[in-house]
matplotlib code that plots the C-alpha trace (Angstrom):
import matplotlib.pyplot as plt

x = [27.1, 27.8, 30.6, 32.3, 33.4, 36.4, 36.4, 32.4, 31.4, 34.4, 33.5, 34.5, 33.3, 29.8, 28.9, 30.8, 28.1, 24.9, 26.5, 25.9, 22.8, 21.0, 22.0, 21.0, 23.8, 24.4, 26.9, 28.5, 30.3, 33.8, 33.4, 35.6, 31.9, 28.9, 26.1, 23.5, 20.2, 18.6, 22.0, 23.2, 24.8, 27.2, 30.3, 32.0, 36.0, 39.0, 41.4, 44.4, 43.6, 42.0, 38.9, 35.5, 37.6, 36.5, 32.7, 33.1, 34.5, 33.1, 30.3, 31.5, 32.2, 34.2, 35.9, 36.2, 39.1, 38.9, 39.8, 43.0, 44.3, 46.3, 46.7, 46.9, 44.0, 42.0, 43.3, 43.2, 46.7, 50.7, 52.7, 56.8, 56.0, 54.1, 57.5, 59.1, 57.0, 52.8, 50.9, 50.9, 48.3, 45.3, 47.1, 49.7, 48.9, 45.5, 45.8, 47.8, 44.9, 42.0, 43.8, 44.8, 40.7, 40.0, 42.0, 40.4, 37.1, 37.9, 36.9, 36.5, 38.3, 39.4, 39.5, 42.2, 42.1, 45.5, 46.8, 48.3, 52.6, 53.0, 55.7, 57.3, 56.8, 59.3, 56.2, 55.7, 52.2, 53.0, 55.1, 53.1, 50.2, 52.5, 53.7, 49.5, 49.6, 52.5, 50.4, 47.9, 49.8, 51.1, 48.1, 47.0, 43.2, 42.5, 42.4, 42.2, 44.2, 43.0, 44.7, 43.1, 44.2, 44.0, 39.7, 38.2, 36.6, 40.5, 41.9, 38.3, 39.3, 43.5, 42.4, 39.2, 41.7, 43.7, 41.2, 41.9, 45.1, 46.7, 48.2, 48.3, 51.7, 51.6, 54.5, 55.0, 54.8, 52.5, 50.2, 47.4, 44.4, 42.5, 39.0, 35.2, 35.6, 31.6, 32.3, 35.4, 32.9, 30.8, 34.6, 35.1, 32.2, 32.2, 35.2, 33.8, 30.9, 33.4, 36.0, 40.0, 42.0, 44.6, 46.3, 43.2, 43.4, 44.3, 41.4, 42.0, 39.8, 38.5, 41.1, 45.1, 45.2, 48.0, 47.4, 47.5, 44.2, 42.9, 43.0, 42.4, 39.0, 38.4, 38.4, 36.6, 33.4, 33.7, 33.9, 37.7, 40.2, 44.2, 47.0, 48.7, 52.9, 54.4, 56.9, 59.5, 59.3, 61.9, 61.2, 61.4, 58.9, 56.5, 56.9, 55.8, 53.3, 51.7, 51.9, 49.9, 48.0, 49.7, 48.9, 44.8, 43.2, 39.7, 38.5, 35.4, 33.3, 32.9, 35.2, 36.9, 34.5, 32.0, 31.8, 33.0, 29.2, 27.8, 30.1, 30.0, 27.1, 24.9, 26.0, 28.1, 27.5, 29.9, 33.1, 33.8, 35.0]
y = [-3.3, -6.4, -8.4, -11.5, -13.3, -16.1, -18.5, -17.9, -21.4, -21.3, -20.4, -16.4, -16.6, -17.9, -14.6, -12.5, -12.9, -13.8, -9.8, -8.6, -9.5, -6.9, -4.3, -4.8, -5.6, -8.8, -11.6, -14.0, -16.9, -18.8, -21.8, -25.2, -26.8, -27.5, -24.8, -25.8, -25.6, -21.6, -19.9, -16.9, -16.4, -19.3, -19.9, -23.4, -22.6, -22.9, -20.4, -23.2, -24.4, -20.9, -22.9, -19.9, -17.1, -15.3, -16.1, -15.3, -12.2, -10.6, -7.2, -7.7, -4.0, -5.7, -8.1, -9.9, -12.4, -14.6, -18.0, -19.8, -23.2, -24.0, -28.3, -27.6, -25.5, -28.5, -31.0, -29.6, -30.1, -29.0, -32.3, -31.3, -30.6, -27.9, -26.0, -27.3, -26.2, -25.4, -25.1, -22.2, -22.1, -20.7, -18.3, -17.2, -18.0, -18.2, -13.8, -13.3, -15.0, -13.0, -10.1, -9.5, -11.1, -8.0, -5.8, -6.9, -6.2, -2.6, -4.1, -1.3, -2.5, -5.5, -6.3, -8.9, -11.1, -11.7, -12.9, -11.0, -11.3, -12.5, -10.1, -11.7, -15.5, -18.1, -20.3, -21.5, -21.0, -17.3, -16.8, -17.5, -15.4, -12.6, -12.8, -12.8, -9.5, -8.3, -9.1, -6.7, -4.0, -3.9, -5.7, -2.5, -3.1, -0.7, -2.8, -3.0, -5.4, -6.8, -9.1, -10.9, -12.8, -17.1, -17.8, -19.2, -21.9, -23.2, -23.3, -25.6, -27.3, -28.1, -28.6, -31.2, -33.5, -33.5, -34.7, -39.2, -37.8, -38.4, -34.9, -32.1, -31.0, -26.8, -24.1, -22.6, -18.7, -17.9, -15.3, -15.0, -13.2, -14.6, -13.9, -15.1, -15.1, -13.8, -10.7, -10.2, -10.9, -7.9, -6.2, -6.9, -5.5, -2.5, -2.1, -3.1, -1.0, 2.2, 1.5, 1.4, 1.5, 0.4, -1.3, -1.3, -1.9, -4.8, -7.3, -9.6, -11.2, -9.0, -10.7, -11.8, -15.6, -17.8, -21.2, -22.9, -20.8, -20.6, -25.3, -24.4, -23.1, -25.0, -28.5, -26.9, -26.3, -29.1, -31.8, -32.6, -33.2, -33.6, -32.8, -29.5, -30.2, -26.9, -27.0, -24.5, -22.6, -20.7, -17.7, -17.6, -20.4, -18.1, -14.8, -17.8, -19.0, -16.0, -12.7, -10.4, -7.1, -3.7, -1.2, 0.5, -2.9, -2.7, -5.5, -8.0, -8.9, -12.5, -14.1, -17.5, -18.3, -17.2, -19.2, -21.9, -21.9, -21.3, -24.0, -21.2, -21.2, -18.3, -15.0, -12.9, -8.5, -7.4, -5.6, -2.7, 1.0]
z = [124.4, 122.7, 124.8, 124.3, 127.7, 127.2, 128.9, 130.2, 131.1, 133.9, 137.4, 137.0, 133.8, 134.4, 136.7, 134.6, 131.7, 134.8, 135.8, 132.2, 131.4, 133.6, 132.5, 128.8, 127.4, 125.1, 126.5, 124.3, 125.3, 123.5, 125.5, 123.6, 125.6, 123.9, 124.8, 126.5, 126.3, 127.8, 127.8, 126.3, 122.8, 122.5, 120.1, 120.7, 119.8, 120.9, 121.3, 121.8, 118.0, 116.7, 116.3, 116.5, 117.5, 114.4, 114.5, 118.5, 117.7, 114.9, 116.1, 119.4, 121.5, 124.3, 125.0, 129.1, 128.8, 130.9, 129.6, 130.9, 131.6, 134.8, 134.8, 138.4, 139.2, 137.0, 139.0, 141.8, 143.3, 142.1, 140.5, 139.9, 136.6, 137.1, 138.8, 135.2, 133.0, 132.1, 129.0, 126.5, 123.8, 125.6, 127.7, 125.4, 121.6, 122.2, 123.9, 120.6, 118.0, 120.2, 119.8, 116.1, 115.2, 117.8, 115.9, 112.1, 114.2, 115.4, 118.7, 120.9, 124.5, 126.4, 129.7, 130.4, 134.3, 135.6, 139.4, 141.4, 142.4, 138.3, 138.5, 141.0, 140.6, 138.9, 138.3, 135.2, 135.0, 136.5, 133.4, 131.4, 132.4, 132.5, 128.8, 128.3, 129.5, 127.9, 124.4, 125.8, 127.0, 123.2, 121.1, 119.6, 121.2, 124.1, 127.4, 130.9, 133.1, 136.5, 138.4, 141.9, 144.8, 144.7, 145.0, 147.7, 145.0, 144.5, 148.2, 148.2, 145.6, 146.8, 150.7, 149.4, 148.0, 150.7, 153.5, 152.8, 153.6, 157.6, 158.7, 156.6, 156.2, 155.5, 155.2, 158.1, 156.6, 153.9, 153.8, 151.2, 150.9, 148.8, 147.8, 146.2, 142.6, 142.8, 144.2, 141.5, 138.7, 139.4, 139.9, 135.6, 134.9, 136.7, 134.8, 131.6, 131.4, 132.4, 129.5, 129.1, 131.8, 131.8, 135.3, 137.3, 141.5, 142.2, 143.8, 147.1, 149.9, 152.7, 154.9, 155.3, 156.6, 157.0, 155.2, 158.8, 159.4, 156.0, 155.9, 160.3, 159.3, 156.4, 159.1, 161.3, 159.3, 157.7, 160.8, 159.7, 162.4, 161.0, 162.8, 161.1, 160.4, 160.1, 157.5, 156.7, 152.9, 151.4, 150.6, 147.2, 146.6, 149.6, 146.9, 144.2, 146.5, 148.1, 146.7, 148.4, 146.8, 145.6, 148.0, 148.1, 146.1, 145.9, 148.5, 148.8, 151.6, 151.7, 154.2, 153.3, 156.6, 155.4, 151.9, 153.2, 155.6, 152.3, 150.8, 147.7, 147.2, 147.6, 145.6, 147.9, 148.3, 146.1, 146.1, 148.6, 147.5]

ax = plt.figure().add_subplot(projection="3d")
ax.plot(x, y, z, "-o")
ax.set_aspect("equal")
plt.show()
């Protein structure tokens, strides 16, 4: 099938494109960046402005909508502004433009990538992701929505930015179940091949860990020694920051420590049943 991957130059999108190729599918990438040589078919465009969307969707059977915009994820740290507002031009306005183009081209199916716990969080970015889900549900294109927990590469980015701090102040009670984005990519591709399925099972890593244990393992594998100081976290903030998946999620197999030991550089073994 001809499949468009929005955000195809990102962490998740690159693996989605790579996994489509062996099955004889023809992936096309929509990205703000110029096409590197030797890659899949590439359309340079921008969901935030509408540039390139019509060209990217033309002749496509299926869309995997993996593009998103989180300033906190890009910079690898939270700022006070992230608790007040976040851009919506990619996730909301861009999703609306993409759905309109998909309807015009009679695209048969759209897979939308989202985040576990968006309906329980008050963080502006999570509210934007929820708004995008609602657009997909009512957008007139057959759909699947697939939610995932936080990815290891994102935790690695946040913790790497703490290396110079003399001590790490981390929440006392905050459990997470992060996973490998490469294993999630395999699940996304499988869902895309199966066809429209509505709300799919959520994806998570194989183990539930507190944020302080995640930090301890990070320090051990990166040969760091920083005191970890527990700090209280209000219940509402915990719900926003550390949502666990619903019952019966699809589980990856790569643990946090395993991922750290390979520095995220080797392919995981794929999601479990």
